[in-house]
Backbone bond lengths (Angstrom), bond angles and torsions (degrees), N, CA, C in turn:
res aa  C-N    CA-C-N  psi(-1)  N-CA   C-N-CA  omega(-1)  CA-C   N-CA-C  phi
1 X - - - 1.504 - - 1.617 102.66 -
2 X 1.310 112.78 140.78 1.457 120.19 -178.88 1.510 107.87 -97.34
3 X 1.325 115.50 129.27 1.420 123.59 -174.59 1.551 109.45 -76.05
4 X 1.322 118.20 155.76 1.421 123.72 175.89 1.554 110.61 -54.03
5 X 1.278 118.12 -42.98 1.415 124.57 -176.63 1.558 109.95 -70.06
6 X 1.323 116.58 -35.46 1.488 118.80 172.92 1.488 112.18 -60.25
7 X 1.375 116.56 -46.37 1.451 118.49 175.66 1.493 112.52 -57.19
8 X 1.349 118.36 -46.24 1.418 124.03 -175.57 1.523 109.48 -62.87
9 X 1.333 116.95 -44.84 1.490 120.48 -179.75 1.484 110.07 -65.52
10 X 1.336 119.78 -44.39 1.485 121.99 -179.14 1.616 108.45 -60.49
11 X 1.289 113.70 -44.98 1.497 119.09 -177.96 1.590 107.52 -60.03
12 X 1.366 118.07 -48.02 1.419 118.84 -176.82 1.584 110.43 -66.04
13 X 1.366 114.21 -42.12 1.435 118.69 177.49 1.473 117.10 -60.58
14 X 1.301 118.71 -27.67 1.422 125.56 -179.65 1.522 114.66 -97.48
15 X 1.340 113.18 2.46 1.480 123.17 175.79 1.480 109.63 64.32
16 X 1.322 119.03 29.44 1.488 124.52 176.02 1.531 112.40 88.35
17 X 1.307 117.98 2.97 1.466 119.03 174.26 1.551 108.04 -80.88
18 X 1.351 115.28 105.64 1.406 119.90 -170.55 1.456 113.64 -67.80
19 X 1.329 122.75 -31.25 1.476 127.54 179.04 1.536 107.55 -62.10
20 X 1.319 117.07 -45.48 1.483 123.55 177.79 1.521 108.44 -65.75
21 X 1.320 119.03 -42.84 1.497 119.59 179.45 1.512 111.48 -65.59
22 X 1.358 117.01 -38.70 1.455 120.64 178.13 1.529 111.06 -65.18
23 X 1.294 114.23 -44.16 1.466 119.39 176.69 1.533 111.81 -54.89
24 X 1.345 116.30 -45.47 1.498 121.74 -177.61 1.457 108.80 -65.62
25 X 1.363 119.14 -35.55 1.432 125.16 -176.38 1.576 112.75 -84.26
26 X 1.283 114.13 -15.81 1.423 116.77 -175.97 1.543 113.41 74.40
27 X 1.313 114.82 32.95 1.535 118.54 -178.68 1.563 104.96 -136.49
28 X 1.361 111.89 -173.77 1.464 115.61 176.47 1.510 112.02 -100.45
29 X 1.304 113.00 167.21 1.522 120.64 174.56 1.560 110.37 -56.45
30 X 1.357 113.73 -40.87 1.400 118.91 177.11 1.468 115.44 -58.23
31 X 1.299 114.52 -35.33 1.528 118.23 178.25 1.490 109.79 -69.82
32 X 1.269 119.50 -31.48 1.524 120.60 174.79 1.552 109.13 -69.54
33 X 1.336 117.37 -48.44 1.474 122.79 177.79 1.557 107.58 -54.95
34 X 1.296 116.05 -46.28 1.536 116.05 -177.52 1.581 111.12 -66.13
35 X 1.309 114.92 -36.41 1.446 118.14 177.81 1.528 110.64 -67.49
36 X 1.361 114.46 -35.93 1.502 118.16 -178.81 1.503 110.07 -66.85
37 X 1.316 114.63 -32.82 1.501 118.59 177.84 1.532 112.48 -68.44
38 X 1.281 115.57 -31.46 1.502 121.14 179.63 1.486 113.36 -84.01
39 X 1.370 115.97 -28.02 1.431 119.16 -174.03 1.528 108.75 -131.57
40 X 1.323 116.43 108.95 1.484 122.85 178.83 1.528 112.67 -54.12
41 X 1.328 118.05 -28.93 1.459 120.10 -175.18 1.561 108.68 -70.86
42 X 1.285 117.18 -30.17 1.468 122.25 178.92 1.528 107.75 -73.11
43 X 1.286 117.82 -43.58 1.463 119.88 179.79 1.615 106.77 -65.40
44 X 1.267 115.40 -37.51 1.505 119.04 177.83 1.521 110.28 -64.07
45 X 1.310 119.35 -35.08 1.438 123.20 179.60 1.507 111.28 -67.65
46 X 1.406 112.13 -39.96 1.451 116.04 176.45 1.572 113.03 -59.31
47 X 1.343 112.49 -53.27 1.456 120.47 -179.94 1.496 112.18 -56.78
48 X 1.380 116.27 -48.32 1.472 121.96 -177.03 1.525 110.14 -63.27
49 X 1.365 116.75 -41.64 1.454 119.36 -179.27 1.509 110.94 -67.07
50 X 1.303 119.47 -38.49 1.385 122.15 179.19 1.541 110.27 -68.63
51 X 1.265 119.53 -38.48 1.460 122.73 177.84 1.514 109.55 -65.52
52 X 1.346 118.60 -41.54 1.450 119.35 178.16 1.602 110.24 -62.85
53 X 1.313 114.65 -39.42 1.481 118.47 179.26 1.611 109.51 -67.17
54 X 1.297 113.85 -36.78 1.480 117.30 175.14 1.554 111.51 -63.24
55 X 1.336 113.09 -40.36 1.490 118.47 -178.97 1.522 107.99 -65.79
56 X 1.353 119.73 -39.33 1.459 125.00 -178.91 1.505 106.50 -62.47
57 X 1.340 116.65 -48.37 1.482 120.60 -175.08 1.510 108.27 -65.19
58 X 1.278 120.10 -42.36 1.468 123.26 176.68 1.615 110.04 -58.69
59 X 1.277 116.30 -41.33 1.418 123.06 179.98 1.497 111.21 -61.92
60 X 1.367 115.92 -41.48 1.489 120.54 175.92 1.571 109.94 -66.79
61 X 1.297 116.13 -40.57 1.504 122.26 177.97 1.521 107.88 -57.83
62 X 1.291 116.90 -53.13 1.510 118.69 -179.05 1.536 111.09 -61.25
63 X 1.327 116.57 -36.83 1.452 117.87 174.57 1.526 112.65 -58.92
64 X 1.278 116.21 -46.18 1.492 121.79 -178.50 1.577 105.04 -66.05
65 X 1.335 119.53 -40.82 1.479 117.80 176.49 1.547 112.67 -59.85
66 X 1.303 114.73 -43.95 1.446 119.76 176.88 1.543 113.65 -57.47
67 X 1.352 112.71 -36.66 1.517 120.67 178.68 1.566 112.18 -75.08
68 X 1.338 115.85 -4.79 1.436 118.97 -178.84 1.524 118.31 84.63
69 X 1.288 111.94 15.52 1.538 118.22 -179.32 1.498 110.92 -64.47
70 X 1.292 117.30 111.86 1.517 120.83 -173.10 1.494 109.13 -64.41
71 X 1.317 120.50 -38.98 1.474 119.34 179.48 1.502 114.77 -60.70
72 X 1.376 115.45 -38.50 1.460 121.15 179.64 1.500 107.62 -72.72
73 X 1.246 121.61 -37.42 1.439 125.64 178.97 1.495 111.57 -61.14
74 X 1.364 114.25 -51.79 1.473 122.12 177.21 1.514 114.01 -61.74
75 X 1.350 116.45 -39.19 1.394 119.37 174.88 1.505 112.60 -60.73
76 X 1.269 115.24 -47.99 1.475 121.84 -176.33 1.481 107.83 -59.28
77 X 1.346 115.91 -54.49 1.491 121.39 -178.46 1.484 112.57 -54.11
78 X 1.371 119.10 -44.70 1.474 123.22 -175.04 1.529 109.24 -71.13
79 X 1.353 119.82 -29.66 1.418 120.64 -179.79 1.543 114.57 -94.04
80 X 1.295 117.66 -26.85 1.511 119.21 -171.29 1.510 110.53 -120.61
81 X 1.291 122.43 -7.74 1.478 120.84 -179.35 1.492 112.04 -120.31
82 X 1.290 119.96 32.87 1.463 124.61 -176.39 1.577 108.49 -59.18
83 X 1.230 117.88 -41.74 1.521 120.56 -179.30 1.481 112.21 -61.57
84 X 1.376 117.91 -15.09 1.435 118.62 177.73 1.489 113.00 -99.49
85 X 1.357 113.77 8.37 1.491 121.08 177.58 1.508 116.74 95.91
86 X 1.358 117.67 5.74 1.454 119.28 -177.92 1.571 108.60 -87.77
87 X 1.342 112.47 74.53 1.481 117.93 176.69 1.481 109.87 -137.81
88 X 1.312 117.84 152.29 1.518 120.33 177.29 1.551 111.97 -98.36
89 X 1.393 112.20 -22.65 1.500 115.21 -177.49 1.503 106.49 -96.45
90 X 1.321 114.47 156.71 1.429 121.64 176.88 1.530 110.94 -102.85
91 X 1.354 114.21 131.06 1.448 116.85 178.99 1.542 104.29 -107.08
92 X 1.315 117.10 131.84 1.434 122.15 -177.69 1.567 108.70 -107.68
93 X 1.332 114.00 122.43 1.462 119.49 178.32 1.549 107.16 -130.43
94 X 1.353 111.64 171.28 1.394 115.65 174.91 1.505 110.76 -79.69
95 X 1.319 119.63 -165.29 1.456 123.06 -179.51 1.453 110.35 -58.05
96 X 1.318 119.94 141.94 1.429 126.97 177.61 1.567 115.73 51.57
97 X 1.311 115.50 29.62 1.444 120.02 178.85 1.514 115.13 82.19
98 X 1.303 118.67 3.53 1.448 120.47 179.15 1.504 111.85 -77.48
99 X 1.304 114.02 175.23 1.469 119.12 -178.09 1.536 109.72 -56.49
100 X 1.320 114.93 151.50 1.492 122.32 -179.98 1.574 104.74 -95.88
101 X 1.275 119.31 129.56 1.380 125.45 176.37 1.547 107.61 -99.76
102 X 1.327 115.59 124.26 1.452 121.72 179.71 1.569 107.99 -110.45
103 X 1.360 114.28 127.96 1.407 117.79 174.69 1.552 108.57 -112.26
104 X 1.364 112.17 125.95 1.463 117.15 179.48 1.559 109.44 -102.01
105 X 1.293 116.31 127.12 1.422 124.37 177.83 1.543 108.84 -113.30
106 X 1.314 114.11 124.66 1.484 117.83 177.19 1.527 107.97 -92.31
107 X 1.273 112.84 136.55 1.480 119.79 177.36 1.506 105.77 -102.03
108 X 1.299 116.98 106.28 1.462 121.29 -176.17 1.493 110.78 -103.70
């Protein structure tokens, strides 16, 4: 039987990648999900580990932006600066951003 602490340690060591954690524990991903349902601390470890990994990825992104990496700059602007117009898709709204009313007329 795998202890709660073993689950938590494996999750942290794998940075929230549950397949890697399951491999280290010799169990399945489903076993980890089932344990997380029974023990909020395990679910918290999953969420915390994934947030830490996201923080690390963001740190690397900001490093690339600081280095002048055009791809990183464009990615950041497209995902974080939409309000400033950095989007490729068009969003259609009604006047002043309100709902759009569509009237369908059938030609018979």
